[in-house]
Each structure stands twice: as C-alpha cells, then as structure tokens.
N, C-alpha and C positions, 0 to 999 in steps of 0.2 A: 047467534050470527058470527060468521067468521070475519075477523077484522081484515082490513085491506092489506096490512103487512103480512098476515098469514096467507091470504089469498095469493099474494105475489110470490111468497116463498114456495107455495105449492106449485104454482105455474113454473117457477124456476126449476123445481125438482123434475117436473114433467118434461120440460124442454131439455134439460141436461141429460136426463135418462134416455130420451129419444136420440139425442145427438151421440151419446156414448154407445148406445146399442147399435145404431146405424153404422158407426165407424167400426165397432168390434165385429159385427156380423160379416163384414166384407172380408175379413182375414180368416174366417173359419171355413176350412175346406176339408174334403175327405183326406187329402194328403197329410193334413196336420194331425190326423188320428192314426195314421198307418202304424207307427212304432208302438203306440199304446195298445192298439188292437192286437197286433202281433204278439206283444208281451203277454197279454191276458190269455189269448187263445193257446199260446205255447204252454203257459203255466197250467191251464186246465187239462191239456192233453197229458200232462205229467201227473195229474191227480191233485194239483194244487188249487188254492182258492184265492179269492179277491177280498180285500178289506179296504176300508176307507176311514180317514181320520181328519181332524182339524181342531183348532183351539178357538174358543169364543163363538162368534157368529158362524164361522165356517164349520164348526162342529154340527150345527143344526142343518147346514147344507149337506154334510156328510150323511146324516141320518136319512134325509130325504133321498139322496142319490143311491144309498145302499138299498132302500126300498124299491126305487125305480128300476135299478139294474136287476135286482132279484126278480121283479115282476115281469121282466122282458127277456129272461133267459140267461142272465149272468148272476148266479148266486153270490151275494156280496154281504160282508159282515161289517158292522160298525165297530171300529176300534177306538176306545176312549182315548182322547188326546193326551191326558195326563196320567190316567191309570195304567197306561201302557208300560210306564217305567216302574210301576208298583205291582207287577204280576200279570197284567192283561196281555203282555206279549206271549203269554202261555197259549193264547189262541192261534198263534202263528206257528207254521212249520217252514223249514228251509224250502225256498222255491215259490212261496206265496208272493202275491203282488199286493202292495199297499199303496193306495192313492192318498196323497197328502195335500191338503188345501191350506194355503196361506196367501193373502193378498201381497203382503210385503215380502214373504219368503224369508223373513228374519226373526220370526217369533221364537223367543228363547225356549218356551216349553216344547214347541214342536221340534226344535233342533234336537232336544234330548230324546224325543220319541223316535225321530227318524234315525238317529244314531243307534238306538236300541233295536229298531226294526232291521236295520242293515246288519247289525251284529248277530241277529237271529237268522241271517241267511236269506232275507227277503229282497225282492226287487221293489223299487220305488217309482211311482208315477207322480211327479210333482205338478201341482196346479197353482200357479202364481201369477201376479200381475207385474212381476219384475224378473225378466229373463236373466238378469245378472246377479240375482240374489243367491244366498247360500243354498236355499232349498232347491232352486232351479238347477244349480250346479251339482247338487248331491243326487238328484233324481236320475234314474236310468233313462227315463223319458220325461220330457217337459211339455205340459200343455199350457199355453199362454192364456190368461184370463185377466187382462189389464184394462183399466180405464184411467182417464186423466182427472176426472172429478166425480165426487160421490153424489152430488145432487143437492147440497144445502150450503148455506153461507159459511159454516164452520169447515166444511170439506173434511170431516173427520169420521163421523159415524158410518160404518159400512152400509152402503145402499147400492149404488151402481156396481160396485165391485162384487157384491153378492149376486146381483143379477148376472154378471159376466161369468162367475164361477158356476152358477146353476146352468146357464145356457151352454157353456162349453162341455159340461158333463152330461147334460141332456143330449147333446150332439153325439157324445161317445156312446150313449145308450142306443141311439138310433142306428149308428154304424154297426154296433155289435148285434143288435136285433136283426138287422137286415142281412148281415153276414151269416147269421145262424139260420135264416129263413124261417123265422118264427111264424107259425100259422095261427089263425083265429081259434082253432080247436085246442091247440096247446095253451094259448093265452088264457082261455076261459077255465082251463083245469086249475089254474092258479088263482082264479077270481070267481069262486063259486057264489059269492055273495054280491048283491046289488045288481044294477043293470049291466055292469061289465061282464057278468057271469052268464050272459045269454048270447047265442049266435044271432047276428043280425040277418035280416031276410036275404041280403046279397051275399051272405057267407054260408048259407045252408046248401 
C-alpha cells in the first residue's frame, strides 16, 4: 500500500508537472525554432551533420532525440558529453551543428565540451532553462526549456526540466520533419521492423 505521504507527493508531482507544462507550452511557437531550423538546414546543404550532447540526465535526453531526429529525416549523432574532450570531437568536422542540453546552462563538464566543439569549428544550438546562462550565451542559437519547479519537495532531481527539454526538442523534430515534407513511404523505409514499418490503409 502507498502511504498517504507518498500519495500526496505523487499528486504534487502531477499537479506541478501539469502547471509547468501548461505554462511552458504557451511559449513554444514556430518562430522560436526558425533560427535553429535554418542553422541545421544550412549545415546539411553544405554536407555537414548534426550532433547532440548533454551531461547526466540530459545525456539520456540527447540519446533519445538523436534517435527521434534520425528517424524523421535529420540524421543526428550522439556526442558523449565528457568523452568529447578525450577524442570524441574527432566525429566532428567544421560546419557541423551540435545541440547542447543543460538545464542550468552552467554545467562545468559541458562548458569544456562546448569550448572544444567551437574550437573544432562547429555551430552550437543551446537548450537551457536559463537564457542568461553561460551556455545560452555561447550558443549560436538558443532554445529555451525552462521550468520553475521540478515536481518534488526537494526541487532538485531533474523531472519537469527533463520534460521541457524533451518537449522543446520534439517540437524541433516536428518542424524539421514538416519542412522536409517527410512522406509515409520515406518513413517506413527507416522502420522496416514492427507495426511502424507498414503503410496504413489511408496512406496506400
């Protein structure tokens, strides 16, 4: 049985998450993605690629978004947040775009990675919850993914901020997918396994 205190904590999490999501979703517009989309499409026209990185929990977000973008028409490679300064920057070439995720925008390890990325001639799209942070200012483009509360009494462990980061980057994937005019036939070429690998009746 879940104790009353835990039940209340769970309800607090649900309420805060809904409140934060509702507030955040109102500021996400197509215009907020224009610069990021332009940067990515311009890089691709020049034969460059997209990479994505983060430290800690945002690193897991980065892995998912790399997969999502790749599956919807924007080939994206995960760049390990700390290994980048120990040789993994070798996967970059000048002109590539690197999406960097950090709620605070002040994570020390990511600062080192961003510095290395820029020294390798890459453009940076920063995703932070603090538009005045170091990362936001270092980015060629900034995508805001901020919340006021994480969803628990300690207000420390990344919860609502992770939802915001995922949401804003999912939005980027939608805009890029639509801009490319991705078709069902193209999509299933990349998803030959499972139910996603079949055309639906209304798509035949």
